[in-house]
VMD Tcl script that builds the backbone (N, CA, C; Angstrom):
set m [mol new atoms 462]
animate dup $m
set s [atomselect $m all]
$s set {name element resname resid chain x y z} {
  {N N MET 1 A 0.793 -1.187 -0.014}
  {CA C MET 1 A -0.006 0.008 0.000}
  {C C MET 1 A 0.865 1.242 0.003}
  {N N LYS 2 A 1.948 1.181 0.797}
  {CA C LYS 2 A 2.859 2.364 0.853}
  {C C LYS 2 A 3.494 2.595 -0.512}
  {N N LYS 3 A 3.870 1.481 -1.202}
  {CA C LYS 3 A 4.500 1.585 -2.509}
  {C C LYS 3 A 3.531 2.236 -3.540}
  {N N ALA 4 A 2.288 1.846 -3.468}
  {CA C ALA 4 A 1.279 2.367 -4.366}
  {C C ALA 4 A 1.085 3.852 -4.100}
  {N N LEU 5 A 1.037 4.258 -2.802}
  {CA C LEU 5 A 0.888 5.672 -2.470}
  {C C LEU 5 A 2.126 6.435 -2.881}
  {N N LEU 6 A 3.314 5.887 -2.678}
  {CA C LEU 6 A 4.553 6.547 -3.045}
  {C C LEU 6 A 4.620 6.693 -4.558}
  {N N THR 7 A 4.255 5.636 -5.309}
  {CA C THR 7 A 4.243 5.726 -6.787}
  {C C THR 7 A 3.240 6.776 -7.266}
  {N N MET 8 A 2.057 6.778 -6.627}
  {CA C MET 8 A 1.017 7.740 -7.002}
  {C C MET 8 A 1.512 9.163 -6.689}
  {N N GLY 9 A 2.171 9.342 -5.586}
  {CA C GLY 9 A 2.698 10.666 -5.220}
  {C C GLY 9 A 3.770 11.146 -6.195}
  {N N LEU 10 A 4.669 10.222 -6.564}
  {CA C LEU 10 A 5.700 10.567 -7.537}
  {C C LEU 10 A 5.063 10.898 -8.904}
  {N N CYS 11 A 4.086 10.158 -9.317}
  {CA C CYS 11 A 3.397 10.464 -10.588}
  {C C CYS 11 A 2.749 11.820 -10.554}
  {N N ALA 12 A 2.088 12.127 -9.452}
  {CA C ALA 12 A 1.448 13.433 -9.302}
  {C C ALA 12 A 2.461 14.563 -9.326}
  {N N PHE 13 A 3.593 14.339 -8.648}
  {CA C PHE 13 A 4.684 15.312 -8.600}
  {C C PHE 13 A 5.223 15.546 -9.995}
  {N N ALA 14 A 5.500 14.455 -10.740}
  {CA C ALA 14 A 6.021 14.581 -12.076}
  {C C ALA 14 A 5.031 15.268 -13.034}
  {N N PHE 15 A 3.760 14.963 -12.878}
  {CA C PHE 15 A 2.724 15.637 -13.688}
  {C C PHE 15 A 2.699 17.129 -13.357}
  {N N GLY 16 A 2.712 17.488 -12.126}
  {CA C GLY 16 A 2.715 18.902 -11.713}
  {C C GLY 16 A 3.951 19.631 -12.198}
  {N N LEU 17 A 5.090 18.960 -12.092}
  {CA C LEU 17 A 6.357 19.567 -12.567}
  {C C LEU 17 A 6.287 19.813 -14.087}
  {N N GLY 18 A 5.791 18.797 -14.790}
  {CA C GLY 18 A 5.674 18.947 -16.249}
  {C C GLY 18 A 4.739 20.031 -16.659}
  {N N MET 19 A 3.622 20.159 -16.023}
  {CA C MET 19 A 2.667 21.236 -16.323}
  {C C MET 19 A 3.265 22.629 -16.012}
  {N N GLY 20 A 3.996 22.674 -14.890}
  {CA C GLY 20 A 4.606 23.952 -14.504}
  {C C GLY 20 A 5.637 24.427 -15.522}
  {N N VAL 21 A 6.515 23.464 -15.952}
  {CA C VAL 21 A 7.505 23.831 -16.966}
  {C C VAL 21 A 6.828 24.215 -18.257}
  {N N ASN 22 A 5.796 23.508 -18.658}
  {CA C ASN 22 A 5.048 23.829 -19.841}
  {C C ASN 22 A 4.439 25.215 -19.799}
  {N N ASN 23 A 3.887 25.631 -18.681}
  {CA C ASN 23 A 3.284 26.957 -18.510}
  {C C ASN 23 A 4.356 28.028 -18.595}
  {N N ILE 24 A 5.506 27.761 -18.016}
  {CA C ILE 24 A 6.581 28.730 -18.057}
  {C C ILE 24 A 7.070 28.911 -19.509}
  {N N ALA 25 A 7.194 27.830 -20.249}
  {CA C ALA 25 A 7.644 27.922 -21.631}
  {C C ALA 25 A 6.670 28.713 -22.497}
  {N N PHE 26 A 5.367 28.497 -22.288}
  {CA C PHE 26 A 4.400 29.207 -23.098}
  {C C PHE 26 A 4.286 30.666 -22.674}
  {N N SER 27 A 4.405 30.952 -21.374}
  {CA C SER 27 A 4.221 32.317 -20.933}
  {C C SER 27 A 5.459 33.206 -21.281}
  {N N ASP 28 A 6.620 32.614 -21.431}
  {CA C ASP 28 A 7.819 33.388 -21.774}
  {C C ASP 28 A 7.929 33.615 -23.275}
  {N N ALA 29 A 7.252 32.844 -24.094}
  {CA C ALA 29 A 7.365 32.964 -25.548}
  {C C ALA 29 A 6.731 34.285 -25.969}
  {N N ALA 30 A 7.501 35.059 -26.723}
  {CA C ALA 30 A 6.949 36.314 -27.269}
  {C C ALA 30 A 6.168 36.045 -28.500}
  {N N MET 31 A 5.104 36.805 -28.668}
  {CA C MET 31 A 4.270 36.662 -29.858}
  {C C MET 31 A 5.063 37.165 -31.074}
  {N N PRO 32 A 4.998 36.418 -32.178}
  {CA C PRO 32 A 5.792 36.867 -33.359}
  {C C PRO 32 A 5.131 38.177 -33.919}
  {N N LYS 33 A 6.021 39.026 -34.432}
  {CA C LYS 33 A 5.589 40.252 -35.076}
  {C C LYS 33 A 5.592 39.986 -36.599}
  {N N ILE 34 A 4.434 40.138 -37.213}
  {CA C ILE 34 A 4.292 39.690 -38.590}
  {C C ILE 34 A 4.118 40.928 -39.550}
  {N N ALA 35 A 4.848 40.854 -40.670}
  {CA C ALA 35 A 4.795 41.903 -41.661}
  {C C ALA 35 A 4.492 41.264 -43.029}
  {N N CYS 36 A 4.136 42.076 -43.992}
  {CA C CYS 36 A 3.947 41.573 -45.354}
  {C C CYS 36 A 4.517 42.629 -46.315}
  {N N VAL 37 A 4.955 42.136 -47.462}
  {CA C VAL 37 A 5.631 43.005 -48.452}
  {C C VAL 37 A 5.018 42.711 -49.829}
  {N N ASN 38 A 4.754 43.772 -50.544}
  {CA C ASN 38 A 4.279 43.622 -51.939}
  {C C ASN 38 A 5.519 43.484 -52.854}
  {N N VAL 39 A 5.868 42.235 -53.150}
  {CA C VAL 39 A 7.076 41.963 -53.911}
  {C C VAL 39 A 6.924 42.497 -55.349}
  {N N GLY 40 A 5.740 42.390 -55.904}
  {CA C GLY 40 A 5.510 42.898 -57.266}
  {C C GLY 40 A 5.816 44.389 -57.358}
  {N N GLN 41 A 5.426 45.126 -56.376}
  {CA C GLN 41 A 5.693 46.593 -56.356}
  {C C GLN 41 A 7.212 46.853 -56.257}
  {N N LEU 42 A 7.892 46.013 -55.432}
  {CA C LEU 42 A 9.352 46.183 -55.296}
  {C C LEU 42 A 10.059 45.824 -56.589}
  {N N LEU 43 A 9.609 44.774 -57.274}
  {CA C LEU 43 A 10.204 44.401 -58.573}
  {C C LEU 43 A 9.948 45.514 -59.618}
  {N N ALA 44 A 8.789 46.069 -59.606}
  {CA C ALA 44 A 8.475 47.162 -60.560}
  {C C ALA 44 A 9.376 48.375 -60.329}
  {N N ALA 45 A 9.815 48.581 -59.070}
  {CA C ALA 45 A 10.672 49.710 -58.765}
  {C C ALA 45 A 12.172 49.419 -58.994}
  {N N SER 46 A 12.516 48.155 -59.256}
  {CA C SER 46 A 13.922 47.790 -59.417}
  {C C SER 46 A 14.480 48.272 -60.756}
  {N N LYS 47 A 15.459 49.161 -60.673}
  {CA C LYS 47 A 16.101 49.665 -61.920}
  {C C LYS 47 A 17.004 48.570 -62.483}
  {N N THR 48 A 17.534 47.694 -61.661}
  {CA C THR 48 A 18.394 46.608 -62.126}
  {C C THR 48 A 17.588 45.652 -62.964}
  {N N LEU 49 A 16.343 45.303 -62.502}
  {CA C LEU 49 A 15.509 44.398 -63.249}
  {C C LEU 49 A 15.071 45.046 -64.539}
  {N N LYS 50 A 14.765 46.325 -64.525}
  {CA C LYS 50 A 14.359 47.043 -65.777}
  {C C LYS 50 A 15.495 46.996 -66.786}
  {N N ALA 51 A 16.763 47.196 -66.287}
  {CA C ALA 51 A 17.897 47.152 -67.176}
  {C C ALA 51 A 18.070 45.764 -67.769}
  {N N ALA 52 A 17.829 44.718 -66.964}
  {CA C ALA 52 A 17.944 43.341 -67.416}
  {C C ALA 52 A 16.868 43.057 -68.524}
  {N N GLU 53 A 15.693 43.538 -68.286}
  {CA C GLU 53 A 14.623 43.358 -69.311}
  {C C GLU 53 A 14.939 44.122 -70.585}
  {N N ASP 54 A 15.471 45.302 -70.478}
  {CA C ASP 54 A 15.869 46.077 -71.659}
  {C C ASP 54 A 16.986 45.389 -72.419}
  {N N ALA 55 A 17.974 44.822 -71.702}
  {CA C ALA 55 A 19.078 44.100 -72.318}
  {C C ALA 55 A 18.580 42.850 -73.036}
  {N N LYS 56 A 17.622 42.163 -72.411}
  {CA C LYS 56 A 17.034 40.987 -73.053}
  {C C LYS 56 A 16.287 41.336 -74.297}
  {N N ALA 57 A 15.532 42.431 -74.258}
  {CA C ALA 57 A 14.770 42.885 -75.441}
  {C C ALA 57 A 15.739 43.243 -76.557}
  {N N LYS 58 A 16.836 43.949 -76.236}
  {CA C LYS 58 A 17.826 44.309 -77.236}
  {C C LYS 58 A 18.459 43.093 -77.854}
  {N N SER 59 A 18.815 42.131 -77.033}
  {CA C SER 59 A 19.439 40.905 -77.486}
  {C C SER 59 A 18.489 40.133 -78.404}
  {N N THR 60 A 17.237 40.110 -78.034}
  {CA C THR 60 A 16.209 39.430 -78.844}
  {C C THR 60 A 16.060 40.113 -80.206}
  {N N LYS 61 A 16.078 41.412 -80.197}
  {CA C LYS 61 A 15.990 42.190 -81.429}
  {C C LYS 61 A 17.186 41.933 -82.329}
  {N N ASP 62 A 18.357 41.893 -81.718}
  {CA C ASP 62 A 19.584 41.586 -82.464}
  {C C ASP 62 A 19.547 40.164 -83.044}
  {N N MET 63 A 19.003 39.230 -82.263}
  {CA C MET 63 A 18.901 37.865 -82.731}
  {C C MET 63 A 17.916 37.761 -83.924}
  {N N LEU 64 A 16.884 38.568 -83.864}
  {CA C LEU 64 A 15.943 38.565 -85.002}
  {C C LEU 64 A 16.622 39.034 -86.289}
  {N N LYS 65 A 17.472 40.107 -86.162}
  {CA C LYS 65 A 18.213 40.573 -87.330}
  {C C LYS 65 A 19.140 39.480 -87.850}
  {N N TRP 66 A 19.840 38.828 -86.918}
  {CA C TRP 66 A 20.730 37.730 -87.289}
  {C C TRP 66 A 19.951 36.602 -87.991}
  {N N TYR 67 A 18.774 36.315 -87.484}
  {CA C TYR 67 A 17.923 35.263 -88.075}
  {C C TYR 67 A 17.555 35.611 -89.539}
  {N N ASN 68 A 17.185 36.857 -89.737}
  {CA C ASN 68 A 16.851 37.281 -91.134}
  {C C ASN 68 A 18.062 37.147 -92.042}
  {N N THR 69 A 19.213 37.475 -91.559}
  {CA C THR 69 A 20.445 37.353 -92.349}
  {C C THR 69 A 20.743 35.851 -92.619}
  {N N ALA 70 A 20.559 35.025 -91.605}
  {CA C ALA 70 A 20.795 33.593 -91.778}
  {C C ALA 70 A 19.778 32.980 -92.780}
  {N N SER 71 A 18.533 33.408 -92.686}
  {CA C SER 71 A 17.520 32.913 -93.626}
  {C C SER 71 A 17.884 33.290 -95.066}
  {N N ALA 72 A 18.341 34.524 -95.246}
  {CA C ALA 72 A 18.713 34.964 -96.608}
  {C C ALA 72 A 19.919 34.132 -97.082}
  {N N ASP 73 A 20.845 33.843 -96.216}
  {CA C ASP 73 A 22.011 33.045 -96.632}
  {C C ASP 73 A 21.542 31.642 -97.027}
  {N N ILE 74 A 20.638 31.049 -96.280}
  {CA C ILE 74 A 20.139 29.709 -96.596}
  {C C ILE 74 A 19.456 29.707 -97.937}
  {N N GLN 75 A 18.699 30.769 -98.248}
  {CA C GLN 75 A 18.001 30.881 -99.514}
  {C C GLN 75 A 18.958 31.004 -100.693}
  {N N LYS 76 A 20.140 31.573 -100.421}
  {CA C LYS 76 A 21.134 31.773 -101.499}
  {C C LYS 76 A 21.819 30.445 -101.883}
  {N N GLN 77 A 21.776 29.465 -101.018}
  {CA C GLN 77 A 22.466 28.212 -101.280}
  {C C GLN 77 A 21.883 27.523 -102.499}
  {N N LYS 78 A 22.720 26.970 -103.352}
  {CA C LYS 78 A 22.281 26.389 -104.638}
  {C C LYS 78 A 21.904 24.914 -104.526}
  {N N THR 79 A 22.658 24.142 -103.720}
  {CA C THR 79 A 22.351 22.718 -103.668}
  {C C THR 79 A 21.663 22.371 -102.373}
  {N N LYS 80 A 21.012 21.184 -102.372}
  {CA C LYS 80 A 20.332 20.704 -101.184}
  {C C LYS 80 A 21.343 20.450 -100.061}
  {N N GLU 81 A 22.533 19.916 -100.397}
  {CA C GLU 81 A 23.524 19.655 -99.402}
  {C C GLU 81 A 23.998 20.926 -98.696}
  {N N SER 82 A 24.252 21.957 -99.543}
  {CA C SER 82 A 24.769 23.177 -98.956}
  {C C SER 82 A 23.653 23.861 -98.126}
  {N N LYS 83 A 22.428 23.723 -98.557}
  {CA C LYS 83 A 21.299 24.267 -97.733}
  {C C LYS 83 A 21.182 23.538 -96.419}
  {N N ALA 84 A 21.292 22.217 -96.478}
  {CA C ALA 84 A 21.221 21.417 -95.252}
  {C C ALA 84 A 22.334 21.771 -94.283}
  {N N ALA 85 A 23.548 21.948 -94.854}
  {CA C ALA 85 A 24.689 22.271 -94.014}
  {C C ALA 85 A 24.510 23.683 -93.398}
  {N N ALA 86 A 24.013 24.616 -94.185}
  {CA C ALA 86 A 23.784 25.971 -93.673}
  {C C ALA 86 A 22.697 25.948 -92.559}
  {N N ILE 87 A 21.651 25.230 -92.797}
  {CA C ILE 87 A 20.559 25.089 -91.787}
  {C C ILE 87 A 21.130 24.524 -90.506}
  {N N LYS 88 A 21.883 23.487 -90.608}
  {CA C LYS 88 A 22.476 22.810 -89.412}
  {C C LYS 88 A 23.387 23.838 -88.658}
  {N N LYS 89 A 24.203 24.565 -89.414}
  {CA C LYS 89 A 25.118 25.522 -88.816}
  {C C LYS 89 A 24.315 26.635 -88.092}
  {N N TYR 90 A 23.312 27.174 -88.747}
  {CA C TYR 90 A 22.566 28.263 -88.176}
  {C C TYR 90 A 21.662 27.816 -87.032}
  {N N GLU 91 A 21.171 26.583 -87.070}
  {CA C GLU 91 A 20.408 26.070 -85.943}
  {C C GLU 91 A 21.243 25.959 -84.683}
  {N N ALA 92 A 22.490 25.501 -84.868}
  {CA C ALA 92 A 23.438 25.392 -83.737}
  {C C ALA 92 A 23.708 26.804 -83.168}
  {N N GLN 93 A 23.957 27.750 -84.072}
  {CA C GLN 93 A 24.184 29.119 -83.612}
  {C C GLN 93 A 22.966 29.718 -82.903}
  {N N LEU 94 A 21.773 29.416 -83.426}
  {CA C LEU 94 A 20.539 29.933 -82.816}
  {C C LEU 94 A 20.386 29.367 -81.424}
  {N N THR 95 A 20.630 28.107 -81.262}
  {CA C THR 95 A 20.542 27.495 -79.913}
  {C C THR 95 A 21.502 28.150 -78.970}
  {N N GLN 96 A 22.707 28.390 -79.418}
  {CA C GLN 96 A 23.720 29.048 -78.532}
  {C C GLN 96 A 23.255 30.467 -78.190}
  {N N LYS 97 A 22.774 31.198 -79.136}
  {CA C LYS 97 A 22.340 32.581 -78.871}
  {C C LYS 97 A 21.178 32.630 -77.903}
  {N N LYS 98 A 20.196 31.748 -78.102}
  {CA C LYS 98 A 19.052 31.683 -77.206}
  {C C LYS 98 A 19.481 31.316 -75.780}
  {N N LYS 99 A 20.390 30.381 -75.659}
  {CA C LYS 99 A 20.863 29.996 -74.342}
  {C C LYS 99 A 21.641 31.131 -73.669}
  {N N ALA 100 A 22.450 31.852 -74.451}
  {CA C ALA 100 A 23.227 32.962 -73.896}
  {C C ALA 100 A 22.281 34.073 -73.362}
  {N N ILE 101 A 21.244 34.353 -74.146}
  {CA C ILE 101 A 20.267 35.402 -73.671}
  {C C ILE 101 A 19.558 34.953 -72.436}
  {N N LYS 102 A 19.124 33.684 -72.425}
  {CA C LYS 102 A 18.403 33.173 -71.242}
  {C C LYS 102 A 19.292 33.145 -70.002}
  {N N ASP 103 A 20.545 32.718 -70.171}
  {CA C ASP 103 A 21.460 32.636 -69.034}
  {C C ASP 103 A 21.775 34.019 -68.505}
  {N N ALA 104 A 22.012 34.986 -69.372}
  {CA C ALA 104 A 22.362 36.311 -68.972}
  {C C ALA 104 A 21.200 36.940 -68.162}
  {N N TYR 105 A 19.976 36.759 -68.667}
  {CA C TYR 105 A 18.802 37.284 -68.006}
  {C C TYR 105 A 18.586 36.598 -66.669}
  {N N ALA 106 A 18.712 35.272 -66.645}
  {CA C ALA 106 A 18.541 34.529 -65.357}
  {C C ALA 106 A 19.580 35.003 -64.298}
  {N N LYS 107 A 20.789 35.259 -64.734}
  {CA C LYS 107 A 21.831 35.712 -63.820}
  {C C LYS 107 A 21.442 37.067 -63.193}
  {N N LYS 108 A 20.928 37.945 -64.015}
  {CA C LYS 108 A 20.553 39.287 -63.526}
  {C C LYS 108 A 19.317 39.201 -62.631}
  {N N VAL 109 A 18.357 38.343 -62.998}
  {CA C VAL 109 A 17.172 38.216 -62.161}
  {C C VAL 109 A 17.555 37.600 -60.811}
  {N N ASN 110 A 18.480 36.634 -60.788}
  {CA C ASN 110 A 18.900 36.073 -59.526}
  {C C ASN 110 A 19.592 37.118 -58.655}
  {N N ALA 111 A 20.371 37.993 -59.265}
  {CA C ALA 111 A 21.016 39.072 -58.508}
  {C C ALA 111 A 19.955 39.996 -57.881}
  {N N VAL 112 A 18.935 40.311 -58.628}
  {CA C VAL 112 A 17.866 41.160 -58.140}
  {C C VAL 112 A 17.105 40.471 -56.966}
  {N N ASP 113 A 16.881 39.176 -57.172}
  {CA C ASP 113 A 16.179 38.402 -56.100}
  {C C ASP 113 A 16.996 38.379 -54.827}
  {N N LYS 114 A 18.302 38.172 -54.934}
  {CA C LYS 114 A 19.159 38.156 -53.744}
  {C C LYS 114 A 19.188 39.550 -53.082}
  {N N GLN 115 A 19.235 40.600 -53.913}
  {CA C GLN 115 A 19.247 41.959 -53.344}
  {C C GLN 115 A 17.976 42.269 -52.637}
  {N N LEU 116 A 16.847 41.885 -53.244}
  {CA C LEU 116 A 15.556 42.156 -52.585}
  {C C LEU 116 A 15.428 41.356 -51.294}
  {N N ASP 117 A 15.871 40.087 -51.320}
  {CA C ASP 117 A 15.807 39.287 -50.121}
  {C C ASP 117 A 16.633 39.914 -49.010}
  {N N SER 118 A 17.793 40.386 -49.311}
  {CA C SER 118 A 18.683 40.989 -48.336}
  {C C SER 118 A 18.064 42.283 -47.796}
  {N N VAL 119 A 17.522 43.130 -48.662}
  {CA C VAL 119 A 16.971 44.387 -48.241}
  {C C VAL 119 A 15.714 44.136 -47.352}
  {N N ILE 120 A 14.873 43.221 -47.755}
  {CA C ILE 120 A 13.658 42.928 -46.981}
  {C C ILE 120 A 14.065 42.377 -45.608}
  {N N THR 121 A 14.966 41.441 -45.577}
  {CA C THR 121 A 15.412 40.853 -44.315}
  {C C THR 121 A 16.015 41.878 -43.363}
  {N N GLN 122 A 16.892 42.688 -43.876}
  {CA C GLN 122 A 17.521 43.711 -43.023}
  {C C GLN 122 A 16.535 44.715 -42.500}
  {N N LYS 123 A 15.644 45.194 -43.337}
  {CA C LYS 123 A 14.669 46.215 -42.912}
  {C C LYS 123 A 13.694 45.611 -41.910}
  {N N ALA 124 A 13.220 44.388 -42.191}
  {CA C ALA 124 A 12.247 43.743 -41.273}
  {C C ALA 124 A 12.909 43.467 -39.914}
  {N N LYS 125 A 14.137 43.004 -39.912}
  {CA C LYS 125 A 14.804 42.793 -38.630}
  {C C LYS 125 A 15.018 44.128 -37.894}
  {N N GLY 126 A 15.374 45.116 -38.648}
  {CA C GLY 126 A 15.560 46.458 -38.058}
  {C C GLY 126 A 14.287 47.009 -37.405}
  {N N LEU 127 A 13.162 46.668 -38.019}
  {CA C LEU 127 A 11.874 47.099 -37.466}
  {C C LEU 127 A 11.300 46.161 -36.419}
  {N N GLY 128 A 11.985 45.059 -36.192}
  {CA C GLY 128 A 11.558 44.133 -35.141}
  {C C GLY 128 A 10.572 43.062 -35.556}
  {N N TYR 129 A 10.450 42.833 -36.840}
  {CA C TYR 129 A 9.529 41.814 -37.334}
  {C C TYR 129 A 10.228 40.440 -37.335}
  {N N THR 130 A 9.503 39.417 -36.940}
  {CA C THR 130 A 10.069 38.062 -36.907}
  {C C THR 130 A 9.630 37.243 -38.087}
  {N N ILE 131 A 8.503 37.608 -38.731}
  {CA C ILE 131 A 8.019 36.877 -39.889}
  {C C ILE 131 A 7.587 37.858 -40.943}
  {N N VAL 132 A 7.975 37.583 -42.183}
  {CA C VAL 132 A 7.526 38.445 -43.336}
  {C C VAL 132 A 6.952 37.552 -44.430}
  {N N PHE 133 A 5.725 37.895 -44.867}
  {CA C PHE 133 A 5.055 37.165 -45.937}
  {C C PHE 133 A 4.942 38.069 -47.162}
  {N N ARG 134 A 4.758 37.403 -48.318}
  {CA C ARG 134 A 4.398 38.147 -49.504}
  {C C ARG 134 A 2.975 38.680 -49.314}
  {N N LYS 135 A 2.771 39.881 -49.780}
  {CA C LYS 135 A 1.412 40.528 -49.638}
  {C C LYS 135 A 0.340 39.699 -50.304}
  {N N ASP 136 A 0.665 39.094 -51.462}
  {CA C ASP 136 A -0.375 38.354 -52.179}
  {C C ASP 136 A -0.672 37.002 -51.521}
  {N N ALA 137 A 0.076 36.624 -50.491}
  {CA C ALA 137 A -0.201 35.393 -49.780}
  {C C ALA 137 A -0.972 35.625 -48.480}
  {N N VAL 138 A -1.196 36.892 -48.129}
  {CA C VAL 138 A -1.855 37.255 -46.879}
  {C C VAL 138 A -3.305 37.663 -47.168}
  {N N LEU 139 A -4.207 36.973 -46.498}
  {CA C LEU 139 A -5.603 37.362 -46.640}
  {C C LEU 139 A -5.994 38.459 -45.697}
  {N N TYR 140 A -5.449 38.390 -44.490}
  {CA C TYR 140 A -5.814 39.368 -43.452}
  {C C TYR 140 A -4.644 39.472 -42.456}
  {N N GLY 141 A -4.432 40.681 -42.012}
  {CA C GLY 141 A -3.446 40.901 -40.943}
  {C C GLY 141 A -2.051 41.175 -41.443}
  {N N GLY 142 A -1.176 41.356 -40.500}
  {CA C GLY 142 A 0.198 41.718 -40.846}
  {C C GLY 142 A 0.308 43.187 -41.179}
  {N N THR 143 A 1.483 43.721 -40.929}
  {CA C THR 143 A 1.734 45.122 -41.235}
  {C C THR 143 A 2.464 45.200 -42.591}
  {N N ASP 144 A 1.930 45.999 -43.511}
  {CA C ASP 144 A 2.550 46.181 -44.791}
  {C C ASP 144 A 3.724 47.133 -44.674}
  {N N ILE 145 A 4.944 46.625 -44.952}
  {CA C ILE 145 A 6.170 47.434 -44.786}
  {C C ILE 145 A 6.796 47.751 -46.209}
  {N N THR 146 A 6.020 47.597 -47.244}
  {CA C THR 146 A 6.505 47.803 -48.562}
  {C C THR 146 A 7.019 49.252 -48.768}
  {N N SER 147 A 6.289 50.233 -48.287}
  {CA C SER 147 A 6.667 51.630 -48.494}
  {C C SER 147 A 7.970 51.932 -47.753}
  {N N GLN 148 A 8.294 51.235 -46.703}
  {CA C GLN 148 A 9.531 51.461 -46.021}
  {C C GLN 148 A 10.739 50.781 -46.719}
  {N N ILE 149 A 10.446 49.811 -47.534}
  {CA C ILE 149 A 11.521 49.064 -48.267}
  {C C ILE 149 A 11.769 49.663 -49.652}
  {N N LEU 150 A 10.742 50.294 -50.235}
  {CA C LEU 150 A 10.882 50.855 -51.611}
  {C C LEU 150 A 12.063 51.744 -51.777}
  {N N PRO 151 A 12.410 52.673 -50.861}
  {CA C PRO 151 A 13.548 53.552 -51.111}
  {C C PRO 151 A 14.879 52.798 -51.133}
  {N N LEU 152 A 14.940 51.573 -50.608}
  {CA C LEU 152 A 16.161 50.798 -50.531}
  {C C LEU 152 A 16.397 49.940 -51.763}
  {N N VAL 153 A 15.392 49.820 -52.632}
  {CA C VAL 153 A 15.490 48.947 -53.808}
  {C C VAL 153 A 16.292 49.651 -54.870}
  {N N LYS 154 A 17.256 48.883 -55.450}
  {CA C LYS 154 A 18.125 49.428 -56.510}
  {C C LYS 154 A 17.637 49.014 -57.856}
}
mol reanalyze $m
mol bondsrecalc $m
mol representation Tube
mol addrep $m
């Protein structure tokens, strides 16, 4: 009987201790401060992204001129073999040009993405926010800090 009472007492003590520690852990936890950012607005304000888009448009325009020249050269070929060789050559060049344009644009977009991520993180931490969501992912709540980040976007 004494063992059962002692076991019951130890179980009650352990339960009480566990609940006490649990209450301390929850009462000391600070509520997260949540913000949201309109990433589309930040991207629209990015001069670096605008320059990347302009460079891509210029490269595409230049590639179109090259394509017209290549087409004219293919039409000038007299034999089927020479036409086939010219087509093969120009297709390989076209693939290289398209890849170069795509890679250059992707590199610039990645740089803009990293810059925005850094600016948003630094500003949010400076303002004391622990969580930042995209504005288009938030239905309700959170403080919109887009206007405070816009002047920092390059």
